[in-house]
C-alpha positions, 0 to 999 in steps of 0.5 A, a space after each residue: 666813083 658812086 655819088 654820096 647818098 641823096 640827103 642826110 641820114 634819117 637814122 636819128 629819126 628813131 631816136 626818142 627825141 622825135 615822133 611821127 610828125 617829125 618823120 613826116 616833116 622830114 619826108 616833106 623836106 626830101 620830097 622838096 628836094 627831090 622835086 627840084 626845090 634846089 635845082 639851078 641855084 647860081 651862087 654867083 647871083 647871091 641876091 637873086 638866088 636867096 629871093 628864089 630860094 625863099 619864094 620856093 620854101 614859102 610856096 612849099 610851105 616849108 617856112 612855116 617851120 621857121 615863122 609862125 602864123 600872126 595869131 601864134 606866139 613865137 614860142 610856137 615854133 618847133 625846135 626839132 622841125 627847125 633843126 631837121 630843116 636846117 640839117 637837110 638843107 645844109 647837107 644839100 646846099 649852104 645858101 638854102 640853109 641861110 635862106 630858110 633860117 634868116 626868115 625865122 631869125 629875122 622875124 623871130 623878135 616880131 613873133 615874140 613881142 610884136 603887136 598883133 597888128 605888126 604880126 599881121 603886116 610882116 609874118 604872112 609876107 615872110 612866111 610866103 617868102 615874098 619879104 626877106 627878113 633881117 636881124 640887125 644886132 651887130 656893130 663894128 664894136 658891139 658883136 659879141 659885147 651887145 652892151 657896147 652897142 651905140 646905134 641909138 633910138 631917141 623918143 620924139 613925139 609919137 615915135 622914135 628916131 634912129 641914128 647910127 650903123 649896123 654891120 654884118 647884117 645878113 640879107 642886108 640890102 635885100 630884106 623887105 623887113 629889118 629887126 633893129 636893136 638900138 640904144 634907147 637909154 632907159 638904163 645903162 648897159 643891156 637894159 637900155 636897148 629896145 627893138 624896133 621894125 624897120 622898112 627899107 623905104 623908111 626915110 633915113 635908112 640906107 645901105 652903105 656897104 655890101 660885104 663879100 665873104 669866103 662862102 657867098 652870103 648877102 651881108 651888108 652895113 646899114 645906116 640910120 640918119 635921122 630915120 623916123 618910125 612910129 612908136 607902134 613899130 617898137 617890139 615889146 616895152 622900152 628897154 626890153 630889146 636885149 631880153 627880146 634878142 636873147 630870147 630869139 637867139 635861144 630859139 634859133 641857136 640850136 638850129 645853127 648847130 643843126 646846120 653844122 651837122 648837115 655840112 659834117 654829114 655831107 663831108 663824111 658822106 663825100 669821104 665814104 664815097 671817095 675813099 673806097 674808089 681812090 687807088 693808092 699804094 696797091 689798094 684803096 684809101 679806104 684799105 689804110 687803117 689811117 683812113 678807117 680811124 679818121 672815118 670812125 673819129 668823124 662819124 662819132 663826133 657827128 653823132 655826139 654833136 647830134 645828140 646834144 643838138 636834138 637834146 636841146 631842141 627836145 628840151 625846149 619843145 617837150 619840157 618847156 625848159 630854158 635851153 641857154 646852156 644846152 643850146 650853147 653846148 650844142 652850137 659849140 660842139 657841132 660847129 667845132 666838130 664840123 670844121 674838124 670833119 670837113 677838114 679831114 674830108 678835105 685831106 682825104 681828097 688831097 689836091 682835089 680837096 682844095 680845088 675850087 668847085 669841089 663839094 668838100 671845098 665849098 663845105 670848107 668855106 661854108 663852116 668857117 662862119 658858123 663858128 663865129 655868128 650867133 655867138 662865137 665858140 668862145 662866147 658859148 663857153 662863157 655861157 655854159 660856164 655862167 649857167 653852170 655857176 648860176 645853178 651852182 649858186 642856187 643849189 642848197 648847201 
């Protein structure tokens, strides 16, 4: 059997969303992989692998696409470069995509709303891959419903005291810096949440549980017991935490769609490599019209999702316009499409498709979480609908 292509197709780089700098960025990513940047990954050692990946990506300068320099604003991040990186890394290895993305998501709020001193203390170490970063928003009863958050931050002298718990925290237990969102109580609901930077050696911080999931990733529950931090580590003004979190997610949500594209393209490439070589019914699997129809559906779905993804990224980068609706459309469509594409690839592989260690089996486990994190598909539908209703209400009669 001939192996699949050496990486995701670069045909989309000919679309009008991209310029020479994006083609150069794609070449840097391909060179990183070709020179062994993802070699020797041990998924049985998730913590160590994530540390090594972040260090390699930082040394290669590739984390620059996810984490701005201290003197830059968080809005300086290029959505198109972010998406190209995630699509490429996800095609090769889901944990590599995760390690890259979390460096950006975990420090996005610092880049957007941190003081100059805090940016200088945090961003360079994360850009170099010396520290792993974490984004601590979710709680047991406050995932999609952020307003139900109970982790609290009370002012105390010249600082704050944090009490409560966060769970499903990526890089929990191994991060060198955590962006934490807690209820500070200035106003009801989401208007009474503030954002803070917490370090793992802060007294009162602890990791209470490591969480294992179907596709190995470092996840944990973290706890704050009378955890005192200086007021200088608050991000933005009191009560602005929810707004900062949503601005961060708006930057990175389209990149989740790009990661899904990487998984879907790899599944299609695996299917295209397998089908012409699988003997069946006097011919090959590729000779069957049912197979050809499935491949046509897979390719069309991927291109449709890619157009939505890079439209959202282009709209933010070039037009400087809000992308809440567009990013939600892209995330919803790309992740759901990738799930369907990968499922069809598994079906084409038959019994091999569910054998542990097969590429399509790994992809089947990897894609499932993307339909949930950074806003489940159902939440994306609500976001799209609300944005449509708001626009309709503003339209002249």
